C-alpha positions as CSV (number, residue, x, y, z in Angstrom):
1,M,22.9,13.0,-18.7
2,K,20.9,9.9,-19.3
3,I,20.3,7.3,-16.6
4,A,22.0,3.9,-17.3
5,L,19.4,1.1,-17.2
6,L,20.6,-2.5,-17.4
7,S,18.0,-4.7,-19.1
8,H,17.9,-8.5,-18.6
9,V,15.2,-8.8,-21.3
10,E,14.8,-7.9,-24.9
11,L,12.4,-5.1,-25.6
12,E,9.8,-5.2,-28.3
13,A,10.2,-2.8,-31.3
14,G,9.6,0.8,-30.4
15,Y,10.2,0.4,-26.6
16,P,14.0,1.1,-26.6
17,E,13.2,4.5,-28.2
18,K,10.5,5.2,-25.6
19,F,13.0,4.5,-22.8
20,A,15.5,6.7,-24.5
21,Q,13.0,9.5,-24.9
22,A,12.3,9.2,-21.2
23,G,15.9,9.8,-20.3
24,F,17.3,6.2,-20.0
25,D,20.4,4.7,-21.7
26,I,19.7,1.0,-22.0
27,V,22.4,-1.6,-21.8
28,F,21.2,-5.1,-22.7
29,A,22.5,-8.2,-20.9
30,T,19.9,-10.8,-21.8
31,T,22.1,-13.9,-21.4
32,P,23.9,-15.3,-18.3
33,A,27.2,-14.8,-20.2
34,Q,26.5,-11.2,-21.0
35,R,25.5,-10.5,-17.4
36,A,28.6,-12.2,-16.0
37,E,30.9,-10.4,-18.4
38,L,29.5,-6.9,-17.9
39,D,32.5,-4.5,-18.0
40,A,33.4,-2.6,-14.9
41,N,32.8,0.9,-16.5
42,T,29.3,0.0,-17.5
43,A,28.6,-1.7,-14.1
44,A,29.8,1.4,-12.3
45,R,27.2,3.7,-14.0
46,V,24.1,1.4,-13.9
47,K,21.5,3.0,-11.7
48,A,18.5,0.8,-12.5
49,V,17.9,-2.8,-13.6
50,L,15.0,-4.2,-15.6
51,T,14.5,-7.9,-15.0
52,I,11.9,-10.7,-14.6
53,G,11.2,-13.1,-11.8
54,V,12.9,-16.1,-13.2
55,I,16.1,-14.2,-13.8
56,G,16.1,-11.8,-10.9
57,L,19.1,-10.2,-9.4
58,S,21.3,-11.9,-6.8
59,A,23.2,-10.4,-3.9
60,A,26.5,-10.8,-5.8
61,E,25.0,-9.1,-8.9
62,I,23.7,-6.3,-6.7
63,A,27.1,-5.9,-5.1
64,A,28.7,-5.6,-8.6
65,L,26.5,-2.5,-9.4
66,P,27.8,0.1,-6.9
67,A,25.5,2.9,-8.3
68,L,22.4,0.8,-8.4
69,E,19.3,2.5,-6.9
70,M,16.3,0.7,-8.4
71,I,15.3,-2.8,-9.6
72,C,12.2,-3.2,-11.7
73,A,10.6,-6.6,-12.2
74,Q,8.8,-6.4,-15.5
75,G,5.9,-8.8,-14.4
76,V,4.3,-9.7,-11.2
77,G,7.1,-12.2,-10.2
78,Y,10.2,-11.2,-8.3
79,E,11.2,-14.5,-6.6
80,R,14.9,-14.4,-7.7
81,I,15.5,-10.8,-6.7
82,D,17.5,-10.8,-3.5
83,L,15.2,-8.5,-1.5
84,D,17.4,-8.6,1.6
85,A,20.5,-7.5,-0.3
86,A,18.4,-4.7,-1.9
87,K,17.1,-3.6,1.4
88,Q,20.6,-3.4,2.9
89,R,21.6,-1.0,0.1
90,N,18.3,0.9,0.3
91,I,17.5,-0.1,-3.3
92,T,13.9,0.4,-4.4
93,V,12.3,-2.7,-5.9
94,T,9.1,-2.6,-8.0
95,N,7.0,-5.2,-9.9
96,G,4.2,-5.3,-12.4
97,P,1.1,-6.7,-10.7
98,G,-2.0,-7.0,-12.9
99,T,-0.3,-6.0,-16.2
100,N,-0.6,-9.4,-17.9
101,N,-3.4,-11.1,-16.0
102,V,-5.8,-11.3,-18.9
103,S,-3.2,-12.7,-21.3
104,V,-2.2,-15.4,-18.8
105,A,-5.8,-16.4,-18.2
106,D,-6.5,-16.6,-21.9
107,H,-3.5,-18.7,-22.5
108,T,-4.5,-21.1,-19.7
109,L,-7.8,-21.8,-21.3
110,A,-6.0,-22.4,-24.6
111,L,-3.7,-24.9,-22.9
112,M,-6.6,-26.6,-21.2
113,L,-8.5,-27.1,-24.4
114,A,-5.5,-28.1,-26.4
115,I,-4.4,-30.9,-24.0
116,T,-8.0,-32.1,-23.4
117,R,-8.8,-32.4,-27.1
118,N,-5.2,-33.4,-28.0
119,I,-5.0,-30.7,-30.6
120,A,-1.2,-30.7,-31.1
121,W,-1.0,-34.5,-31.6
122,L,-4.0,-34.6,-33.9
123,D,-2.6,-31.7,-36.0
124,T,0.6,-33.7,-36.5
125,R,-1.2,-36.9,-37.4
126,T,-3.5,-35.1,-39.8
127,R,-0.6,-33.4,-41.6
128,Q,1.0,-36.9,-41.9
129,G,-2.1,-38.1,-43.8
130,E,-3.7,-40.0,-41.0
131,W,-7.2,-38.5,-41.5
132,T,-9.2,-41.7,-40.8
133,R,-6.7,-43.8,-39.0
134,S,-6.9,-42.2,-35.6
135,R,-9.5,-43.6,-33.3
136,L,-8.8,-41.2,-30.5
137,V,-12.0,-39.9,-28.8
138,P,-10.9,-36.9,-26.7
139,P,-13.1,-35.9,-23.7
140,A,-15.1,-32.7,-23.4
141,M,-14.1,-30.0,-20.9
142,T,-17.6,-28.7,-20.1
143,G,-18.9,-29.6,-16.7
144,K,-15.7,-30.8,-15.3
145,K,-14.0,-29.8,-11.9
146,L,-11.4,-27.1,-11.9
147,G,-8.9,-27.0,-9.1
148,I,-6.7,-23.9,-8.8
149,I,-3.6,-23.8,-6.7
150,G,-3.3,-20.0,-5.9
151,L,-6.6,-18.2,-6.3
152,G,-5.2,-14.7,-6.8
153,N,-6.1,-12.3,-9.5
154,I,-5.0,-14.6,-12.4
155,G,-6.5,-17.6,-10.7
156,G,-9.8,-15.7,-10.4
157,L,-9.9,-14.8,-14.1
158,I,-9.2,-18.4,-15.0
159,A,-12.0,-19.6,-12.7
160,E,-14.5,-17.0,-14.2
161,R,-13.7,-18.2,-17.7
162,C,-14.2,-21.8,-16.8
163,V,-17.4,-21.2,-15.0
164,G,-18.9,-18.8,-17.6
165,G,-17.7,-20.6,-20.7
166,F,-17.6,-24.3,-19.6
167,S,-20.0,-24.6,-16.6
168,M,-17.2,-26.0,-14.5
169,Q,-17.1,-26.4,-10.7
170,V,-14.3,-24.6,-9.0
171,G,-12.2,-25.6,-6.0
172,Y,-9.0,-23.9,-4.8
173,F,-6.1,-24.2,-2.4
174,N,-4.6,-21.0,-0.8
175,R,-2.8,-20.6,2.5
176,R,-6.2,-19.6,3.9
177,P,-9.8,-19.4,2.6
178,L,-10.8,-16.3,0.7
179,E,-13.9,-14.2,1.4
180,L,-15.8,-14.7,-1.9
181,S,-18.9,-12.9,-3.1
182,E,-22.2,-14.8,-2.7
183,H,-22.5,-15.8,-6.4
184,R,-19.1,-17.6,-6.2
185,D,-19.7,-21.0,-4.6
186,W,-16.0,-22.0,-5.0
187,R,-14.9,-24.7,-2.7
188,Y,-11.8,-24.3,-0.4
189,F,-9.4,-27.2,0.1
190,P,-6.8,-27.1,2.9
191,D,-3.9,-28.6,0.8
192,A,-2.9,-29.4,-2.8
193,L,-3.3,-33.1,-2.2
194,S,-7.0,-33.0,-1.3
195,L,-7.6,-30.5,-4.2
196,A,-6.0,-32.9,-6.7
197,E,-8.1,-35.8,-5.5
198,W,-11.2,-33.8,-6.2
199,A,-10.2,-32.0,-9.4
200,D,-10.3,-33.0,-13.1
201,Y,-8.0,-30.1,-13.9
202,L,-5.3,-28.9,-11.6
203,V,-4.1,-25.4,-12.6
204,V,-1.0,-24.1,-10.8
205,A,-1.3,-20.3,-10.5
206,T,0.6,-19.6,-7.3
207,P,3.8,-17.5,-7.1
208,G,7.2,-19.2,-7.2
209,G,9.7,-19.3,-4.4
210,K,10.9,-21.4,-1.5
211,E,7.4,-21.9,-0.1
212,T,6.0,-23.4,-3.2
213,L,9.1,-25.4,-4.4
214,K,7.9,-28.7,-5.9
215,L,4.4,-28.1,-4.4
216,V,3.0,-30.5,-7.0
217,D,4.9,-33.7,-6.3
218,A,4.4,-37.4,-7.0
219,A,1.7,-37.7,-4.3
220,V,-0.3,-34.8,-5.8
221,L,0.0,-36.2,-9.3
222,K,-1.1,-39.6,-8.2
223,A,-4.1,-38.1,-6.5
224,L,-5.0,-36.2,-9.7
225,G,-5.3,-39.6,-11.3
226,P,-5.5,-41.1,-14.8
227,K,-8.3,-38.8,-16.0
228,G,-6.8,-35.6,-14.6
229,Y,-4.8,-32.9,-16.3
230,L,-2.1,-30.6,-14.9
231,I,-1.7,-27.1,-16.2
232,N,1.2,-24.9,-15.0
233,I,1.3,-21.2,-16.0
234,S,3.1,-20.0,-12.8
235,R,6.7,-21.0,-12.2
236,G,8.4,-24.3,-13.3
237,S,9.8,-24.8,-9.8
238,N,6.3,-25.3,-8.4
239,V,6.2,-28.7,-10.1
240,D,8.5,-31.6,-9.5
241,N,9.9,-32.3,-13.1
242,Q,10.9,-35.9,-12.5
243,A,7.6,-36.8,-10.8
244,L,5.7,-35.3,-13.7
245,I,7.7,-37.0,-16.3
246,H,7.2,-40.4,-14.5
247,S,3.4,-39.7,-14.2
248,L,3.1,-39.0,-17.9
249,Q,5.3,-41.9,-19.0
250,Q,3.3,-44.3,-16.8
251,R,-0.1,-42.7,-17.8
252,E,-0.8,-42.0,-14.2
253,I,-2.4,-38.7,-15.3
254,A,-4.2,-38.0,-18.6
255,G,-1.9,-35.2,-19.6
256,A,-0.2,-31.9,-18.8
257,A,0.2,-28.5,-20.5
258,L,3.1,-26.4,-19.3
259,D,4.0,-22.8,-20.1
260,V,6.9,-23.0,-17.6
261,V,9.5,-25.7,-16.9
262,D,11.9,-25.9,-14.0
263,G,15.3,-25.1,-15.4
264,E,13.9,-23.3,-18.4
265,P,14.9,-22.5,-21.1
266,Q,16.4,-26.0,-20.9
267,V,13.6,-28.6,-21.3
268,P,14.4,-32.2,-20.2
269,A,14.7,-34.6,-23.1
270,E,12.2,-36.9,-21.4
271,M,9.6,-34.1,-21.7
272,I,10.4,-33.5,-25.4
273,A,9.8,-37.2,-26.1
274,L,6.2,-37.0,-24.7
275,T,4.3,-35.9,-27.8
276,D,0.8,-37.3,-27.1
277,N,0.1,-36.3,-23.5
278,L,2.2,-33.2,-23.0
279,I,1.9,-29.7,-24.5
280,L,4.7,-27.2,-24.0
281,T,4.8,-23.4,-24.7
282,P,7.9,-21.2,-24.0
283,H,6.8,-19.1,-21.0
284,L,4.7,-16.7,-23.1
285,A,1.4,-16.9,-21.4
286,G,1.8,-13.3,-20.2
287,R,2.9,-12.0,-23.5
288,S,0.5,-10.2,-25.8
289,P,0.7,-6.7,-27.4
290,E,-1.7,-5.5,-24.7
291,S,0.1,-7.0,-21.8
292,I,3.5,-5.8,-23.1
293,A,2.2,-2.3,-23.4
294,N,0.8,-2.5,-19.8
295,M,4.1,-3.8,-18.4
296,M,6.3,-1.3,-20.2
297,H,4.1,1.6,-19.3
298,L,4.2,0.7,-15.6
299,V,8.0,0.1,-15.7
300,L,8.4,3.6,-17.2
301,E,6.0,5.2,-14.7
302,N,7.9,3.6,-11.8
303,L,11.3,4.6,-13.2
304,Q,10.3,8.2,-13.8
305,A,8.6,8.5,-10.5
306,Y,11.6,7.3,-8.6
307,F,14.2,9.4,-10.5
308,N,11.9,12.4,-10.1
309,Q,11.9,11.8,-6.4
310,Q,8.3,10.8,-6.2
311,P,6.8,7.6,-4.7
312,V,6.8,4.6,-7.0
313,L,3.5,3.1,-8.0
314,T,4.1,-0.6,-7.3
315,P,6.8,-1.1,-4.6
316,V,7.7,-4.6,-3.5
317,A,7.8,-4.7,0.3
């Protein structure tokens, strides 16, 4: 008999068949309504859930799945999975660290260049026939100062690309300084405010959750200043939406590029209206054929390990 797997995410072509071949019967519930209306018979047989950090699995949802034994977070994030509720039921939780790091780092550089050179705005004006009318002189990115909030694996890849490709200086804010190799003269800052005061680019790459809620607030944005750019590829909740909207409307910062928005997939109307100093992408920094293959392979390995009574590869403590 196949193992019932509830998936909160759509799977790319070919992957449902791979899960089926591995012995899993997938039930899709990719919208809040579908998850809320899951029928009792289906809920009673679900033994595993595939989700992502921004969707997660609440205590109430866990309680509604009496046969649940395993929760798999597709990517590295798991901030909305109720770990306490899972622990009380002895439910195994896994995630996907490292599976999409390269894709996120690449997308970050794309966002940085796009907002610096105002690519989206210029593309629109050019298509409207304004070839010679624009007097915009966008700045260069080379040689500027990069500030990273959350210098983990992804933050490190971003820093390496900025140093190697654009000769940028690197500063970072973590809960504590890191032991870096001798060739990395990256500067530690004790808080986000002092990092923002120093940086030309402030990249948010820290995990989401209560500890980082609205970490980038009005004070941090003001410190970043009128020549500074904010890039967020982590979690929307790490940035204060209203403070950012105000900063962009008042030109208190030069611009922002966001792959994530607090409250996504809903985007505030005030953000939609900001066409010349804000770039938005729909939380796809971590998505590429390579990263999807990495994530799905790890999810399957963890599922098969658990249901074959072997240790999972990437357990969440």
